[in-house]
NUSEVO-451222 format. One line per 5 residues: number of its first residue (from 1); their letters; for each residue x, y, z of C-alpha. Coordinates in nm, 4 decimals, padded with zeros to 6 digits, m for minus. Layout:
# residues N
NUM = A = X Y Z | ...
This chain:
# residues 364
1 = MLASR = m01.5387 m00.6178 m03.2924 | m01.4256 m00.7300 m03.5700 | m01.0822 m00.8182 m03.5896 | m01.0894 m00.9999 m03.2632 | m01.3338 m01.2516 m03.4274
6 = CSRLA = m01.1855 m01.2563 m03.7282 | m00.8453 m01.3623 m03.5320 | m01.0420 m01.6258 m03.3273 | m01.1487 m01.7583 m03.6006 | m00.7936 m01.7371 m03.8401
11 = FRSRR = m00.5492 m01.8060 m03.5919 | m00.7027 m01.9823 m03.1775 | m00.8636 m02.3303 m03.2071 | m00.8482 m02.3248 m02.8434 | m00.9270 m02.1015 m02.5198
16 = PTTLP = m00.5822 m01.8592 m02.4758 | m00.3899 m01.9563 m02.1516 | m00.3103 m01.5883 m02.1152 | m00.4539 m01.2925 m01.9970 | m00.5949 m00.9871 m02.1650
21 = VRVTS = m00.3288 m00.7373 m02.0412 | m00.3437 m00.4589 m02.2425 | m00.1109 m00.1285 m02.1847 | m00.1651 00.2048 m02.1120 | m00.1111 00.5148 m02.0784
26 = FSTSS = m00.1763 00.6968 m01.8336 | m00.2099 01.0850 m01.6616 | m00.3092 01.1013 m01.3602 | m00.3704 01.5003 m01.4517 | m00.6116 01.3681 m01.6424
31 = CLKDV = m00.7867 01.1616 m01.3833 | m01.0090 01.3667 m01.2041 | m01.1610 01.5481 m01.5222 | m01.5887 01.5081 m01.5170 | m01.5732 01.2819 m01.8752
36 = PFSPD = m01.8776 01.1536 m01.9612 | m01.8842 00.7507 m01.9676 | m02.1040 00.5101 m02.2061 | m02.1438 00.1355 m02.2037 | m02.3364 00.1583 m02.5096
41 = NSSLP = m02.0701 m00.0082 m02.7420 | m01.9029 m00.3660 m02.6846 | m01.6340 m00.2498 m02.7158 | m01.4722 00.1018 m02.6595 | m01.1114 00.3026 m02.8880
46 = PLKET = m00.7860 00.3507 m02.7476 | m00.9048 00.6810 m02.5599 | m01.2317 00.5634 m02.4724 | m01.0470 00.2891 m02.2722 | m00.7057 00.5352 m02.1305
51 = IEVNR = m01.0627 00.7755 m02.0334 | m01.2107 00.5143 m01.8290 | m00.9111 00.3592 m01.7018 | m00.8514 00.7267 m01.5168 | m01.1723 00.7451 m01.3432
56 = MSALL = m01.1244 00.4655 m01.2706 | m00.8083 00.4400 m01.0566 | m00.9727 00.8049 m00.9212 | m01.2704 00.6687 m00.8210 | m01.0982 00.3621 m00.6065
61 = TRIRD = m00.8769 00.6796 m00.4234 | m01.2016 00.8678 m00.3110 | m01.3653 00.5556 m00.2116 | m01.0459 00.4264 m00.0269 | m01.0083 00.7495 00.1253
66 = TTDPE = m01.3360 00.6889 00.2666 | m01.2347 00.3114 00.5156 | m01.1126 00.3075 00.8294 | m00.7287 00.1964 00.8452 | m00.7688 m00.0215 01.0505
71 = YRSLN = m01.0057 m00.2724 00.8707 | m00.7709 m00.2550 00.4991 | m00.6459 m00.5912 00.6301 | m00.6272 m00.8868 00.4280 | m00.8004 m01.2298 00.5036
76 = PMRSP = m00.5373 m01.4980 00.4326 | m00.6405 m01.6813 00.0416 | m00.3366 m01.9626 00.1196 | m00.4091 m02.2142 00.4110 | m00.3140 m02.1202 00.7307
81 = KLWTE = m00.3219 m02.4105 00.8763 | m00.0423 m02.6856 00.8205 | m00.0930 m02.9557 00.5905 | m00.0368 m03.2332 00.8014 | m00.3521 m03.0560 01.0468
86 = TLATL = m00.5458 m03.0125 00.6740 | m00.4950 m03.4585 00.5997 | m00.5861 m03.5993 00.9069 | m00.9310 m03.3787 00.8492 | m00.9806 m03.5107 00.5662
91 = RQAAN = m00.9400 m03.7848 00.6749 | m01.1750 m03.7625 00.9115 | m01.3808 m03.6205 00.7645 | m01.4159 m03.9216 00.5017 | m01.5018 m04.1386 00.7945
96 = HPPST = m01.7675 m03.9713 00.9760 | m02.0717 m03.8240 00.6901 | m02.0753 m03.4704 00.7161 | m02.3611 m03.2882 00.9627 | m02.6823 m03.2099 00.8003
101 = QQTSL = m02.7111 m02.9205 01.0439 | m02.6939 m02.5640 00.9228 | m02.2977 m02.4645 01.0026 | m02.2279 m02.1300 01.2620 | m02.2243 m01.8830 01.0419
106 = ETVFN = m02.5807 m02.0317 00.8897 | m02.7071 m02.0045 01.1795 | m02.6834 m01.6394 01.2693 | m02.6512 m01.4793 00.9030 | m02.9794 m01.5267 00.6462
111 = YDSPP = m02.7385 m01.5671 00.2773 | m03.0711 m01.6210 00.1147 | m03.1368 m01.2220 00.1332 | m02.8079 m01.1384 00.2743 | m02.8238 m00.7251 00.4413
116 = PKRMH = m02.6294 m00.5101 00.2031 | m02.2977 m00.3854 00.2264 | m02.1116 m00.0751 00.1078 | m01.8560 m00.0124 m00.0983 | m01.5434 00.0819 00.0929
121 = ESYCQ = m01.5819 m00.2258 00.3497 | m01.4574 m00.4535 00.0971 | m01.1785 m00.2602 00.0763 | m00.8379 m00.4850 00.0830 | m00.4662 m00.3407 00.0684
126 = VDLPF = m00.0942 m00.5120 00.1051 | 00.2244 m00.2556 00.0867 | 00.5269 m00.4343 m00.0177 | 00.8357 m00.1639 00.1014 | 01.1081 m00.2860 m00.1509
131 = RSNPL = 01.3057 00.0444 m00.1260 | 01.3181 00.0146 00.2088 | 01.3699 m00.3936 00.2826 | 01.6045 m00.5477 m00.0161 | 01.5330 m00.9145 00.1808
136 = LLEKY = 01.1856 m00.8322 00.0540 | 01.2850 m00.6855 m00.2850 | 01.5676 m00.9699 m00.2985 | 01.2784 m01.2388 m00.3673 | 01.0562 m01.0340 m00.6245
141 = TNAQG = 01.4097 m00.9713 m00.8119 | 01.3706 m01.0830 m01.1959 | 01.6791 m01.1536 m01.3826 | 01.7409 m00.7563 m01.5091 | 01.6764 m00.6478 m01.1370
146 = GIRTG = 01.3499 m00.5669 m01.1667 | 01.0376 m00.6641 m01.0057 | 00.9006 m00.9974 m01.1492 | 00.5388 m00.9134 m01.2813 | 00.4298 m01.2636 m01.2452
151 = KLMEH = 00.4391 m01.2569 m00.8477 | 00.2477 m00.9781 m00.8815 | m00.0432 m01.0767 m01.0320 | m00.0460 m01.3470 m00.8069 | m00.1187 m01.1305 m00.5084
156 = LDSIA = m00.3757 m00.9555 m00.7874 | m00.5009 m01.2642 m00.6929 | m00.5459 m01.3251 m00.3866 | m00.6116 m00.9507 m00.3155 | m00.9392 m01.0021 m00.5158
161 = GSVAY = m01.0297 m01.2887 m00.3336 | m00.9684 m01.1306 00.0303 | m01.2057 m00.8548 m00.1306 | m01.4755 m01.1239 m00.2016 | m01.4612 m01.2940 00.1264
166 = KHVLP = m01.4608 m00.9252 00.2782 | m01.7752 m00.8730 00.1194 | m01.9655 m01.1551 00.0957 | m01.9060 m01.2276 00.5071 | m02.1109 m01.1356 00.7894
171 = PGQTI = m01.9571 m00.8760 01.0140 | m01.6269 m00.9240 01.2112 | m01.6587 m01.2841 01.0631 | m01.2753 m01.3757 00.9183 | m01.2606 m01.7291 00.6959
176 = DDISN = m00.9982 m01.9000 00.9567 | m01.2351 m02.2270 00.9251 | m01.3459 m02.2176 00.6228 | m01.5540 m02.5627 00.6425 | m01.7843 m02.3794 00.8842
181 = AGFYV = m01.8934 m02.0845 00.6784 | m02.1470 m02.2823 00.4090 | m01.9718 m02.1284 00.0660 | m01.7131 m02.0459 m00.0811 | m01.6175 m01.8472 m00.3518
186 = VTAAA = m01.4205 m01.8625 m00.6961 | m01.2689 m01.6482 m00.9283 | m01.4051 m01.6165 m01.2852 | m01.2047 m01.4014 m01.4534 | m00.9163 m01.2155 m01.4687
191 = DRLDM = m01.1464 m00.9647 m01.7414 | m00.8297 m00.7716 m01.7942 | m00.5428 m00.6021 m01.6413 | m00.4464 m00.2490 m01.8632 | m00.0261 m00.2027 m01.7508
196 = LKPLS = m00.0091 00.1278 m01.7022 | 00.3402 00.2076 m01.6560 | 00.6782 m00.1004 m01.6885 | 00.8127 m00.2010 m01.3801 | 01.2129 m00.1915 m01.4599
201 = SKNVT = 01.5560 m00.1769 m01.2124 | 01.5669 00.1613 m01.2511 | 01.1629 00.2454 m01.0566 | 01.1455 m00.0104 m00.8220 | 00.9845 00.1193 m00.5079
206 = DLRIS = 00.7837 00.0964 m00.2356 | 00.4697 m00.0788 m00.4368 | 00.0280 m00.0918 m00.2898 | m00.2105 m00.3522 m00.4134 | m00.5401 m00.3120 m00.3093
211 = GQVSY = m00.9091 m00.3781 m00.4166 | m01.2616 m00.3574 m00.3512 | m01.5719 m00.4483 m00.5175 | m01.6669 m00.2459 m00.7393 | m02.0740 m00.4226 m00.8924
216 = VGKSS = m02.2884 m00.6971 m00.7267 | m02.4764 m00.8717 m00.9460 | m02.7509 m01.2033 m00.7402 | m02.3639 m01.3814 m00.6687 | m02.1181 m01.2633 m00.8991
221 = MEVTV = m01.8871 m00.9738 m00.7969 | m01.6779 m00.7266 m00.9978 | m01.3918 m00.6465 m00.8245 | m01.1484 m00.3699 m00.9082 | m00.7737 m00.4130 m00.8168
226 = KMECL = m00.4872 m00.1137 m00.8390 | m00.1149 m00.1287 m00.8028 | 00.0660 00.2005 m00.7061 | 00.3988 00.3167 m00.6978 | 00.4800 00.4689 m00.3766
231 = EANGN = 00.7550 00.7388 m00.3997 | 01.0148 00.9033 m00.0938 | 00.7636 01.2171 m00.1063 | 00.4219 01.0429 m00.0167 | 00.3885 01.1010 m00.4059
236 = EETIM = 00.1959 00.7703 m00.5131 | 00.1253 00.6666 m00.9468 | m00.0945 00.4300 m00.9993 | 00.0349 00.1637 m01.2611 | m00.1507 m00.0915 m01.2675
241 = LGRFT = m00.5143 m00.1648 m01.2268 | m00.7447 m00.4725 m01.3407 | m01.0978 m00.6743 m01.3006 | m01.1453 m01.0134 m01.1033 | m01.5393 m01.1521 m01.2082
246 = MVCRD = m01.5270 m01.3318 m00.8466 | m01.8160 m01.6404 m00.8099 | m02.0249 m01.7064 m00.5364 | m02.1219 m02.1154 m00.4386 | m02.2975 m02.3357 m00.2120
251 = AKTHQ = m02.0792 m02.5243 m00.0429 | m02.2996 m02.7716 00.0042 | m02.4934 m02.7913 m00.3419 | m02.2374 m02.6758 m00.5444 | m02.5023 m02.3932 m00.7382
256 = ARNVP = m02.5169 m02.0002 m00.7281 | m02.5179 m01.8409 m00.3729 | m02.6286 m01.4837 m00.3203 | m02.3941 m01.2148 m00.2486 | m02.4537 m00.8650 m00.0139
261 = PLLLV = m02.6475 m00.5932 m00.2193 | m02.4204 m00.3147 m00.2839 | m02.5820 00.0051 m00.0954 | m02.4934 00.3333 m00.2770 | m02.4550 00.6195 m00.0429
266 = TPDEK = m02.2540 00.8689 m00.2391 | m02.1618 00.9835 m00.6263 | m01.8223 00.8044 m00.6470 | m01.9290 00.4991 m00.5854 | m02.2641 00.5155 m00.7839
271 = AMHAM = m02.0822 00.6083 m01.0646 | m01.7824 00.3099 m00.9911 | m02.0537 00.0705 m01.0106 | m02.2018 00.2042 m01.3356 | m01.8959 00.1574 m01.4871
276 = GEAHK = m01.9131 m00.1976 m01.2803 | m02.2889 m00.2715 m01.4929 | m02.1201 m00.1187 m01.8604 | m01.8908 m00.3904 m01.7648 | m02.0791 m00.7057 m01.7410
281 = IRKQA = m02.3321 m00.5242 m02.0292 | m02.0256 m00.5244 m02.3115 | m01.9281 m00.9078 m02.1043 | m02.2315 m00.9760 m02.2523 | m02.2960 m00.8748 m02.6015
286 = QKLSS = m01.9374 m01.0207 m02.6385 | m02.0491 m01.3409 m02.4909 | m02.3676 m01.3085 m02.8156 | m02.1100 m01.2001 m03.1021 | m01.8561 m01.4953 m03.0166
291 = LTRTS = m01.7554 m01.7290 m03.2873 | m01.9411 m02.0299 m03.1088 | m02.3133 m01.8781 m03.1121 | m02.2514 m01.6684 m03.4730 | m02.0650 m01.7424 m03.8043
296 = PSSTE = m01.8657 m01.5247 m03.9769 | m02.0376 m01.2403 m04.1580 | m01.9719 m01.1686 m04.5403 | m01.7033 m00.8617 m04.4067 | m01.5235 m01.0878 m04.1754
301 = AELLH = m01.5182 m01.3784 m04.4492 | m01.3584 m01.2070 m04.7048 | m01.0666 m01.0418 m04.4324 | m01.0397 m01.4107 m04.3475 | m00.9429 m01.4746 m04.7265
306 = DVYLQ = m00.6853 m01.1802 m04.7870 | m00.5315 m01.2758 m04.4223 | m00.4643 m01.6122 m04.5839 | m00.3797 m01.5276 m04.9252 | m00.1376 m01.2961 m04.8060
311 = YGEGS = 00.0248 m01.5534 m04.4842 | m00.1317 m01.8894 m04.5818 | 00.0550 m02.2232 m04.6770 | 00.3201 m02.0652 m04.9482 | 00.3401 m01.7394 m04.9179
316 = PLTSS = 00.6312 m01.5800 m04.9572 | 00.5759 m01.3303 m04.6565 | 00.6299 m01.6329 m04.4701 | 00.9390 m01.7913 m04.5956 | 01.2017 m01.8131 m04.4113
321 = NAPDG = 01.3256 m01.6078 m04.6930 | 01.0885 m01.3388 m04.6473 | 01.0875 m01.0328 m04.9436 | 01.0596 m00.7799 m04.6033 | 01.3441 m00.9173 m04.4088
326 = IERVW = 01.0944 m00.9728 m04.1456 | 01.0740 m01.3171 m04.0273 | 00.7738 m01.4819 m03.9047 | 00.6602 m01.7657 m03.6852 | 00.2640 m01.9881 m03.6326
331 = MKDSK = 00.1027 m01.9013 m03.3222 | 00.1190 m02.2999 m03.3211 | 00.4436 m02.3132 m03.2926 | 00.5617 m02.0804 m03.0654 | 00.2836 m02.3300 m02.8219
336 = LESVT = 00.4180 m02.4434 m02.4588 | 00.3140 m02.7227 m02.2882 | 00.4895 m02.8441 m01.9697 | 00.3799 m03.0565 m01.6269 | 00.4035 m02.8979 m01.2666
341 = MMYPQ = 00.3906 m03.1103 m00.9595 | 00.0942 m02.9166 m00.7584 | 00.2206 m02.9289 m00.3737 | 00.0617 m02.8836 m00.0321 | 00.2494 m02.5301 m00.0039
346 = DRNIH = 00.0471 m02.3553 m00.2991 | m00.2643 m02.4596 m00.1174 | m00.5106 m02.2161 m00.1063 | m00.7605 m02.2092 00.1656 | m00.9811 m02.4933 00.0131
351 = SKIFG = m00.7242 m02.6938 m00.0635 | m00.6844 m02.6596 m00.3417 | m00.4007 m02.4974 m00.5970 | m00.4090 m02.1240 m00.5814 | m00.5226 m01.9564 m00.9265
356 = GYLMR = m00.2740 m01.6771 m00.7932 | 00.0497 m01.9636 m00.8274 | m00.1373 m02.0310 m01.1373 | m00.0903 m01.6959 m01.2827 | 00.2118 m01.6248 m01.2103
361 = LAYE = 00.3332 m02.0018 m01.3716 | 00.1332 m01.8628 m01.7221 | 00.3045 m01.4808 m01.7131 | 00.6394 m01.5891 m01.6858
């Protein structure tokens, strides 16, 4: 926490645009160990972080196995309508004031106190058969012959949105016509992505991307997503684990809207929910100790002063001929800016720019 606060004060003057991606060592043999989990600290040491990732992966697998394969389908996060149809609808809506009557879903579903749902009911997955489908692989291949991680991140955001809508929507309902739902779901944050194994041209195989709700507040949801390698011999290996915070809003007032609480039945569901609650506690603690709320302590100020003396203006370590032979570049000199036109093909179901598309652009 000390180092991260000082780093923000010394080098960051604006909100970072990159995701908090961490490369973590991973061992499937330790997934099923019953290691105690503690939410006391606002940050965790590397060993406990690895243990937490291992436990989450194992819990997600066991909860997934309780779902009905027929109901693992996705809700599309991109608009299924033609842009010409959407444009005509928008123009018609501009000429006619919106109705004050309740929408079709609101008349049959009480969003003030929605009924609880099981955790596995929100499960979604998508399979990417790269090994058996060369044409699909061609669309995801990078210059080195590996998989474009940015495109996979785009899928992760899409999965998170699909999971959130699946949890909020009444049973049997889809988002074919989101204008009648009376609410919308947005990605509030991509909290964390743990890359457990690199993707290279040497290990291209079939992938499965899945996700489910792991914790629910009043109007917010933590969605945990997972990416797995599907080997030819049937083995599955987790290569990425991520957490997204999704928030439900009222379509008319744009205020927070209640989401169904979770009905926790099995020990695995209770354990997963406890981990999500611990994540929320840690985020709240980090928010309270951020530099926008508290000034640097004397220890932090002393550390910043030492950093300035070592790397500040005029330091031999920052010159082009540093004595240790290492060429250093200031963060501000690595800043890039670009302007990208938004086209209808990249819109989401709300006819806004798709967040996963921006995530891919930022990463790549």
